[in-house]
KEMILO-415421 format. One record per atom (N, C-alpha, C): atom name; y, x, z. Coordinates in Angstrom, 2 decimals. Layout:
<atoms>
site->CA, yy->Y, xx->X, zz->Z
...
</atoms>
This chain:
<atoms>
site->N, yy->-198.13, xx->0.08, zz->114.98
site->CA, yy->-197.24, xx->-1.06, zz->114.92
site->C, yy->-197.54, xx->-1.84, zz->113.65
site->N, yy->-197.65, xx->-3.14, zz->113.78
site->CA, yy->-197.94, xx->-3.99, zz->112.63
site->C, yy->-196.70, xx->-4.28, zz->111.81
site->N, yy->-196.91, xx->-4.62, zz->110.55
site->CA, yy->-195.80, xx->-4.92, zz->109.65
site->C, yy->-194.99, xx->-6.12, zz->110.13
site->N, yy->-195.66, xx->-7.12, zz->110.71
site->CA, yy->-194.95, xx->-8.29, zz->111.23
site->C, yy->-193.97, xx->-7.88, zz->112.33
site->N, yy->-194.36, xx->-6.92, zz->113.15
site->CA, yy->-193.49, xx->-6.43, zz->114.22
site->C, yy->-192.26, xx->-5.75, zz->113.62
site->N, yy->-192.48, xx->-4.95, zz->112.59
site->CA, yy->-191.36, xx->-4.26, zz->111.93
site->C, yy->-190.36, xx->-5.28, zz->111.39
site->N, yy->-190.85, xx->-6.30, zz->110.69
site->CA, yy->-189.94, xx->-7.31, zz->110.13
site->C, yy->-189.24, xx->-8.10, zz->111.23
site->N, yy->-189.93, xx->-8.39, zz->112.31
site->CA, yy->-189.32, xx->-9.12, zz->113.42
site->C, yy->-188.18, xx->-8.29, zz->114.03
site->N, yy->-188.43, xx->-7.00, zz->114.23
site->CA, yy->-187.41, xx->-6.13, zz->114.81
site->C, yy->-186.23, xx->-5.98, zz->113.85
site->N, yy->-186.51, xx->-5.84, zz->112.55
site->CA, yy->-185.42, xx->-5.76, zz->111.58
site->C, yy->-184.55, xx->-7.01, zz->111.61
site->N, yy->-185.18, xx->-8.17, zz->111.73
site->CA, yy->-184.44, xx->-9.43, zz->111.82
site->C, yy->-183.58, xx->-9.46, zz->113.08
site->N, yy->-184.13, xx->-8.97, zz->114.19
site->CA, yy->-183.36, xx->-8.92, zz->115.43
site->C, yy->-182.17, xx->-7.96, zz->115.30
site->N, yy->-182.39, xx->-6.81, zz->114.68
site->CA, yy->-181.30, xx->-5.86, zz->114.46
site->C, yy->-180.23, xx->-6.47, zz->113.55
site->N, yy->-180.68, xx->-7.22, zz->112.55
site->CA, yy->-179.74, xx->-7.86, zz->111.63
site->C, yy->-178.91, xx->-8.91, zz->112.37
site->N, yy->-179.55, xx->-9.71, zz->113.20
site->CA, yy->-178.86, xx->-10.73, zz->113.99
site->C, yy->-177.84, xx->-10.10, zz->114.93
site->N, yy->-178.18, xx->-8.94, zz->115.48
site->CA, yy->-177.27, xx->-8.22, zz->116.38
site->C, yy->-176.21, xx->-7.42, zz->115.62
site->N, yy->-176.23, xx->-7.52, zz->114.28
site->CA, yy->-175.28, xx->-6.83, zz->113.41
site->C, yy->-175.34, xx->-5.31, zz->113.54
site->N, yy->-176.54, xx->-4.80, zz->113.85
site->CA, yy->-176.74, xx->-3.36, zz->113.89
site->C, yy->-177.10, xx->-2.82, zz->112.52
site->N, yy->-177.71, xx->-3.69, zz->111.70
site->CA, yy->-178.06, xx->-3.33, zz->110.33
site->C, yy->-177.61, xx->-4.45, zz->109.40
site->N, yy->-177.56, xx->-4.13, zz->108.13
site->CA, yy->-177.21, xx->-5.11, zz->107.10
site->C, yy->-178.33, xx->-5.14, zz->106.08
site->N, yy->-178.71, xx->-6.35, zz->105.68
site->CA, yy->-179.73, xx->-6.52, zz->104.64
site->C, yy->-179.02, xx->-6.82, zz->103.33
site->N, yy->-179.41, xx->-6.09, zz->102.30
site->CA, yy->-178.91, xx->-6.34, zz->100.95
site->C, yy->-180.08, xx->-6.84, zz->100.12
site->N, yy->-179.96, xx->-8.06, zz->99.59
site->CA, yy->-181.00, xx->-8.64, zz->98.74
site->C, yy->-180.58, xx->-8.44, zz->97.29
site->N, yy->-181.41, xx->-7.74, zz->96.54
site->CA, yy->-181.11, xx->-7.48, zz->95.15
site->C, yy->-181.96, xx->-8.36, zz->94.27
site->N, yy->-181.45, xx->-8.67, zz->93.07
site->CA, yy->-182.11, xx->-9.62, zz->92.17
site->C, yy->-183.50, xx->-9.19, zz->91.74
site->N, yy->-183.80, xx->-7.92, zz->91.82
site->CA, yy->-185.12, xx->-7.45, zz->91.40
site->C, yy->-186.20, xx->-7.90, zz->92.39
site->N, yy->-185.80, xx->-8.62, zz->93.44
site->CA, yy->-186.78, xx->-9.18, zz->94.36
site->C, yy->-187.07, xx->-8.31, zz->95.57
site->N, yy->-186.19, xx->-7.38, zz->95.88
site->CA, yy->-186.43, xx->-6.55, zz->97.05
site->C, yy->-185.18, xx->-6.50, zz->97.91
site->N, yy->-185.35, xx->-6.12, zz->99.16
site->CA, yy->-184.24, xx->-5.98, zz->100.09
site->C, yy->-184.14, xx->-4.53, zz->100.53
site->N, yy->-182.92, xx->-4.12, zz->100.84
site->CA, yy->-182.67, xx->-2.80, zz->101.38
site->C, yy->-181.89, xx->-3.01, zz->102.67
site->N, yy->-182.30, xx->-2.31, zz->103.72
site->CA, yy->-181.59, xx->-2.37, zz->104.99
site->C, yy->-180.80, xx->-1.08, zz->105.15
site->N, yy->-179.60, xx->-1.19, zz->105.73
site->CA, yy->-178.84, xx->0.00, zz->106.06
site->C, yy->-178.13, xx->-0.22, zz->107.38
site->N, yy->-177.84, xx->0.87, zz->108.05
site->CA, yy->-177.09, xx->0.77, zz->109.29
site->C, yy->-175.76, xx->0.10, zz->108.99
site->N, yy->-175.29, xx->-0.72, zz->109.90
site->CA, yy->-174.01, xx->-1.40, zz->109.70
site->C, yy->-172.93, xx->-0.33, zz->109.56
site->N, yy->-172.29, xx->-0.28, zz->108.40
site->CA, yy->-171.31, xx->0.79, zz->108.16
site->C, yy->-170.00, xx->0.54, zz->108.89
site->N, yy->-169.28, xx->1.62, zz->109.16
site->CA, yy->-167.95, xx->1.51, zz->109.76
site->C, yy->-166.91, xx->1.10, zz->108.73
site->N, yy->-167.19, xx->1.42, zz->107.47
site->CA, yy->-166.25, xx->1.08, zz->106.41
site->C, yy->-166.96, xx->0.27, zz->105.33
site->N, yy->-166.17, xx->-0.48, zz->104.57
site->CA, yy->-166.75, xx->-1.30, zz->103.51
site->C, yy->-167.05, xx->-0.42, zz->102.30
site->N, yy->-168.18, xx->-0.68, zz->101.68
site->CA, yy->-168.52, xx->0.00, zz->100.43
site->C, yy->-169.28, xx->-0.96, zz->99.54
site->N, yy->-169.36, xx->-0.62, zz->98.28
site->CA, yy->-170.07, xx->-1.44, zz->97.30
site->C, yy->-171.27, xx->-0.66, zz->96.78
site->N, yy->-172.03, xx->-1.29, zz->95.89
site->CA, yy->-173.27, xx->-0.68, zz->95.43
site->C, yy->-173.41, xx->-0.73, zz->93.92
site->N, yy->-174.08, xx->0.29, zz->93.40
site->CA, yy->-174.58, xx->0.27, zz->92.03
site->C, yy->-176.10, xx->0.36, zz->92.15
site->N, yy->-176.80, xx->-0.40, zz->91.32
site->CA, yy->-178.26, xx->-0.34, zz->91.30
site->C, yy->-178.69, xx->0.09, zz->89.91
site->N, yy->-179.41, xx->1.20, zz->89.85
site->CA, yy->-179.95, xx->1.68, zz->88.58
site->C, yy->-181.09, xx->0.73, zz->88.18
site->N, yy->-180.94, xx->0.06, zz->87.04
site->CA, yy->-181.91, xx->-0.96, zz->86.62
site->C, yy->-183.24, xx->-0.36, zz->86.22
site->N, yy->-183.28, xx->0.95, zz->85.95
site->CA, yy->-184.54, xx->1.58, zz->85.56
site->C, yy->-185.31, xx->2.13, zz->86.75
site->N, yy->-184.60, xx->2.60, zz->87.77
site->CA, yy->-185.26, xx->3.25, zz->88.90
site->C, yy->-185.13, xx->2.47, zz->90.21
site->N, yy->-184.26, xx->1.45, zz->90.24
site->CA, yy->-183.91, xx->0.70, zz->91.45
site->C, yy->-183.21, xx->1.55, zz->92.50
site->N, yy->-182.72, xx->2.73, zz->92.11
site->CA, yy->-181.95, xx->3.56, zz->93.03
site->C, yy->-180.67, xx->2.81, zz->93.39
site->N, yy->-180.29, xx->2.82, zz->94.66
site->CA, yy->-179.06, xx->2.18, zz->95.13
site->C, yy->-178.04, xx->3.28, zz->95.42
site->N, yy->-176.89, xx->3.19, zz->94.77
site->CA, yy->-175.82, xx->4.18, zz->94.93
site->C, yy->-174.64, xx->3.49, zz->95.59
site->N, yy->-174.20, xx->4.02, zz->96.73
site->CA, yy->-173.04, xx->3.47, zz->97.43
site->C, yy->-171.77, xx->4.11, zz->96.88
site->N, yy->-170.69, xx->3.31, zz->96.80
site->CA, yy->-169.40, xx->3.88, zz->96.40
site->C, yy->-168.27, xx->3.12, zz->97.06
site->N, yy->-167.14, xx->3.79, zz->97.17
site->CA, yy->-165.92, xx->3.20, zz->97.72
site->C, yy->-164.83, xx->3.37, zz->96.66
site->N, yy->-164.14, xx->2.28, zz->96.34
site->CA, yy->-163.04, xx->2.35, zz->95.38
site->C, yy->-161.91, xx->1.47, zz->95.91
site->N, yy->-160.88, xx->2.11, zz->96.41
site->CA, yy->-159.76, xx->1.38, zz->97.02
site->C, yy->-159.04, xx->0.48, zz->96.01
site->N, yy->-159.00, xx->0.89, zz->94.74
site->CA, yy->-158.34, xx->0.07, zz->93.72
site->C, yy->-159.09, xx->-1.24, zz->93.51
site->N, yy->-160.43, xx->-1.19, zz->93.47
site->CA, yy->-161.22, xx->-2.42, zz->93.34
site->C, yy->-160.97, xx->-3.33, zz->94.54
site->N, yy->-160.97, xx->-2.75, zz->95.74
site->CA, yy->-160.74, xx->-3.54, zz->96.95
site->C, yy->-159.36, xx->-4.19, zz->96.91
site->N, yy->-158.34, xx->-3.43, zz->96.53
site->CA, yy->-156.98, xx->-3.95, zz->96.47
site->C, yy->-156.88, xx->-5.10, zz->95.47
site->N, yy->-157.46, xx->-4.93, zz->94.29
site->CA, yy->-157.41, xx->-5.97, zz->93.25
site->C, yy->-158.12, xx->-7.24, zz->93.70
site->N, yy->-159.26, xx->-7.11, zz->94.36
site->CA, yy->-159.99, xx->-8.30, zz->94.81
site->C, yy->-159.14, xx->-9.10, zz->95.79
site->N, yy->-158.49, xx->-8.42, zz->96.72
site->CA, yy->-157.64, xx->-9.12, zz->97.69
site->C, yy->-156.44, xx->-9.75, zz->97.00
site->N, yy->-155.87, xx->-9.06, zz->96.03
site->CA, yy->-154.73, xx->-9.59, zz->95.30
site->C, yy->-155.12, xx->-10.84, zz->94.52
site->N, yy->-156.27, xx->-10.82, zz->93.86
site->CA, yy->-156.74, xx->-11.98, zz->93.09
site->C, yy->-156.97, xx->-13.17, zz->94.01
site->N, yy->-157.63, xx->-12.94, zz->95.14
site->CA, yy->-157.86, xx->-14.04, zz->96.08
site->C, yy->-156.53, xx->-14.62, zz->96.55
site->N, yy->-155.59, xx->-13.75, zz->96.88
site->CA, yy->-154.28, xx->-14.20, zz->97.36
site->C, yy->-153.53, xx->-14.99, zz->96.28
site->N, yy->-153.61, xx->-14.56, zz->95.04
site->CA, yy->-152.95, xx->-15.27, zz->93.94
site->C, yy->-153.48, xx->-16.69, zz->93.78
site->N, yy->-154.70, xx->-16.91, zz->94.19
site->CA, yy->-155.30, xx->-18.24, zz->94.10
site->C, yy->-155.22, xx->-19.00, zz->95.43
site->N, yy->-154.50, xx->-18.43, zz->96.40
site->CA, yy->-154.30, xx->-19.11, zz->97.67
site->C, yy->-155.43, xx->-18.93, zz->98.66
site->N, yy->-156.18, xx->-17.84, zz->98.53
site->CA, yy->-157.31, xx->-17.59, zz->99.42
site->C, yy->-157.18, xx->-16.22, zz->100.06
site->N, yy->-157.99, xx->-16.03, zz->101.09
site->CA, yy->-158.16, xx->-14.69, zz->101.66
site->C, yy->-159.65, xx->-14.39, zz->101.66
site->N, yy->-160.00, xx->-13.15, zz->101.43
site->CA, yy->-161.40, xx->-12.76, zz->101.40
site->C, yy->-161.91, xx->-12.64, zz->102.83
site->N, yy->-162.99, xx->-13.33, zz->103.11
site->CA, yy->-163.66, xx->-13.24, zz->104.40
site->C, yy->-164.73, xx->-12.16, zz->104.34
site->N, yy->-165.46, xx->-12.15, zz->103.25
site->CA, yy->-166.52, xx->-11.16, zz->103.02
site->C, yy->-166.83, xx->-11.17, zz->101.54
site->N, yy->-167.38, xx->-10.10, zz->101.05
site->CA, yy->-167.81, xx->-10.08, zz->99.66
site->C, yy->-168.86, xx->-9.00, zz->99.45
site->N, yy->-169.55, xx->-9.14, zz->98.35
site->CA, yy->-170.54, xx->-8.15, zz->97.95
site->C, yy->-170.31, xx->-7.86, zz->96.47
site->N, yy->-170.24, xx->-6.59, zz->96.15
site->CA, yy->-170.12, xx->-6.18, zz->94.75
site->C, yy->-171.30, xx->-5.29, zz->94.43
site->N, yy->-172.10, xx->-5.71, zz->93.48
site->CA, yy->-173.25, xx->-4.92, zz->93.03
site->C, yy->-173.13, xx->-4.74, zz->91.52
site->N, yy->-173.04, xx->-3.51, zz->91.10
site->CA, yy->-173.00, xx->-3.19, zz->89.67
site->C, yy->-174.40, xx->-2.77, zz->89.25
site->N, yy->-174.95, xx->-3.42, zz->88.25
site->CA, yy->-176.24, xx->-3.02, zz->87.72
site->C, yy->-175.97, xx->-2.02, zz->86.61
site->N, yy->-176.52, xx->-0.82, zz->86.75
site->CA, yy->-176.15, xx->0.27, zz->85.85
site->C, yy->-177.39, xx->0.93, zz->85.25
site->N, yy->-177.14, xx->1.67, zz->84.18
site->CA, yy->-178.19, xx->2.48, zz->83.55
site->C, yy->-177.53, xx->3.80, zz->83.15
site->N, yy->-178.21, xx->4.91, zz->83.41
site->CA, yy->-177.68, xx->6.21, zz->83.00
site->C, yy->-177.50, xx->6.23, zz->81.50
site->N, yy->-176.40, xx->6.79, zz->81.05
site->CA, yy->-176.10, xx->6.80, zz->79.62
site->C, yy->-177.17, xx->7.51, zz->78.81
site->N, yy->-177.78, xx->8.54, zz->79.33
site->CA, yy->-178.79, xx->9.26, zz->78.56
site->C, yy->-180.12, xx->8.51, zz->78.47
site->N, yy->-180.24, xx->7.36, zz->79.16
site->CA, yy->-181.46, xx->6.55, zz->79.08
site->C, yy->-181.27, xx->5.31, zz->78.23
site->N, yy->-180.07, xx->5.08, zz->77.77
site->CA, yy->-179.77, xx->3.84, zz->77.03
site->C, yy->-180.43, xx->3.80, zz->75.68
</atoms>
């Protein structure tokens, strides 16, 4: 299978909402199966490792802030760029 075929199929899966593409500032994309629940990401700036996490308090605060300004959140992405403390 050629690389062009792989990218075409990934695009089709993305359009069908079977997968989600995450574009990170380092110039690369990561695909993951469309999750059943919302989660956010941390990206290790030294290794580019992507760590998923769920924090209900962060989610609650984001919705509260949007509501205080007269908005509702339709969608959002939270990416924390992190570095292990022992590598700083």
